[in-house]
C-alpha positions as CSV (number, residue, x, y, z in Angstrom):
1,M,76.1,93.5,143.7
2,I,79.2,94.6,145.6
3,F,81.8,92.1,146.6
4,K,84.1,92.4,149.6
5,K,87.1,90.1,150.1
6,S,86.8,88.8,153.6
7,Y,88.2,85.6,154.9
8,N,89.5,84.0,158.1
9,L,92.3,81.6,157.5
10,K,93.4,78.6,159.7
11,F,95.8,75.8,159.0
12,E,95.8,72.7,161.2
13,S,98.0,69.6,161.1
14,T,96.2,66.4,161.7
15,P,97.7,63.8,164.1
16,T,97.2,60.8,161.7
17,M,99.0,62.0,158.6
18,P,101.4,64.9,159.3
19,E,101.9,65.7,155.6
20,K,98.2,66.6,155.1
21,T,96.8,69.8,156.5
22,L,93.3,71.3,156.9
23,F,92.9,74.7,155.3
24,T,89.8,76.7,156.3
25,A,88.7,80.1,155.1
26,D,85.5,82.2,155.2
27,Y,84.6,84.2,152.1
28,E,81.9,86.8,152.1
29,I,79.8,86.7,149.0
30,H,76.8,88.8,148.1
31,A,74.3,86.3,146.8
32,S,71.6,84.2,148.4
33,V,72.2,80.8,149.8
34,K,69.6,79.4,147.4
35,M,71.3,80.9,144.4
36,L,74.8,79.6,145.5
37,Y,73.9,76.1,146.4
38,P,73.7,74.6,142.9
39,Y,77.2,76.0,142.3
40,I,78.7,74.0,145.2
41,Q,76.7,70.8,144.7
42,S,76.2,70.0,141.0
43,A,78.7,69.0,138.3
44,S,77.5,71.8,136.0
45,G,77.6,74.4,138.8
46,L,81.1,73.4,139.9
47,G,82.2,73.4,136.3
48,D,81.3,77.0,136.0
49,W,83.9,78.2,138.5
50,F,85.7,75.4,140.4
51,A,87.5,73.3,137.7
52,D,88.2,73.5,134.0
53,N,85.7,70.6,133.5
54,V,83.5,68.6,135.9
55,R,81.7,65.4,134.9
56,I,79.6,63.0,136.9
57,S,79.3,59.3,136.0
58,P,76.2,57.1,136.4
59,E,77.9,55.7,139.5
60,K,77.9,59.3,141.0
61,V,81.7,59.7,140.7
62,F,82.7,63.3,140.0
63,T,85.7,63.9,137.7
64,F,87.4,67.2,138.2
65,E,89.8,68.3,135.5
66,W,92.4,71.0,136.0
67,D,95.1,71.7,133.4
68,S,94.3,68.3,131.7
69,E,94.8,66.5,134.9
70,Q,91.9,64.5,136.3
71,H,90.9,63.8,139.9
72,K,87.9,61.7,140.9
73,A,85.8,62.2,144.0
74,T,82.5,61.2,145.5
75,Q,80.1,63.4,147.2
76,V,80.1,62.0,150.7
77,G,77.7,64.6,152.3
78,H,75.4,67.4,151.4
79,R,72.4,69.2,152.8
80,V,70.3,71.3,150.5
81,N,71.2,75.0,150.8
82,H,73.8,74.3,153.5
83,Y,76.9,72.3,152.4
84,S,78.5,69.9,150.1
85,K,81.5,67.6,150.8
86,F,83.6,65.7,148.3
87,E,86.1,63.0,149.1
88,F,88.8,62.3,146.5
89,L,89.2,58.6,145.5
90,P,92.5,57.2,146.8
91,E,95.5,57.4,144.5
92,T,98.0,55.9,147.0
93,E,98.0,53.6,150.0
94,E,98.2,56.5,152.3
95,D,95.1,58.1,150.7
96,K,93.1,55.0,151.4
97,E,93.7,55.5,155.1
98,D,93.5,59.3,155.1
99,P,91.6,60.6,152.0
100,S,91.8,64.2,150.8
101,Y,88.5,66.1,150.7
102,F,87.0,69.5,150.4
103,E,83.8,70.9,151.8
104,L,82.0,74.0,150.9
105,R,79.5,75.3,153.5
106,L,77.1,78.2,153.1
107,E,76.4,80.3,156.1
108,L,74.1,83.2,156.6
109,N,74.6,85.9,159.2
110,E,71.0,86.6,160.3
111,M,71.8,90.0,161.8
112,T,73.6,91.4,158.7
113,Q,72.0,89.1,156.1
114,T,75.5,88.4,154.8
115,T,76.3,85.1,153.1
116,F,79.6,83.4,153.6
117,I,81.2,80.4,152.0
118,K,83.3,78.4,154.4
119,V,85.9,76.3,152.7
120,F,87.5,73.2,154.2
121,D,90.3,71.8,152.1
122,Y,92.2,68.7,153.6
123,S,95.1,67.9,151.3
124,D,98.8,67.3,151.0
125,I,99.6,70.7,149.4
126,E,102.5,71.8,151.6
127,D,102.6,75.5,150.6
128,K,100.0,77.3,152.7
129,E,100.3,80.4,150.6
130,E,99.6,78.4,147.5
131,V,96.4,76.9,149.0
132,R,95.2,80.4,150.1
133,D,95.9,81.9,146.6
134,L,94.2,78.9,145.0
135,W,91.0,79.4,147.0
136,D,91.1,83.2,146.7
137,G,91.1,82.7,142.9
138,L,88.4,80.1,142.9
139,I,86.1,82.1,145.0
140,E,86.7,85.2,142.8
141,N,85.7,83.0,139.8
142,L,82.5,82.1,141.7
143,R,81.8,85.8,142.5
144,K,82.1,86.6,138.8
145,V,79.7,83.8,137.8
146,V,77.0,84.7,140.3
147,G,76.9,88.4,139.9
148,G,80.1,90.0,138.9
């Protein structure tokens, strides 16, 4: 498999909570949608590339661990072989009104048969370069897991 780094970046401020921004990026990846879907939807798949450790409770709460710091989220949406969306459980009063989330969407260009992962990350990380670098590294991890 040959991997090309390709992404389209956008940052948007939301009118409700100015300190949170929506990061979006498209990453080309040379793997089938059916192969990629378990990696964006299941605790074991996400644990292979997205976080240091991912667990799911009987109540369907995902615990993502990065550098010994835990963040809990629920899967608020998914469609088989299309997308998965996780909303982080509130840690502050502001989070209750405007929760952080991330969504991973799989898209196939029918003409070129190229698969893209579209990332939506709505969070309060202020440094746009930091968010881009974070997702660049995460997607590179995924590329290595699925065929690198």
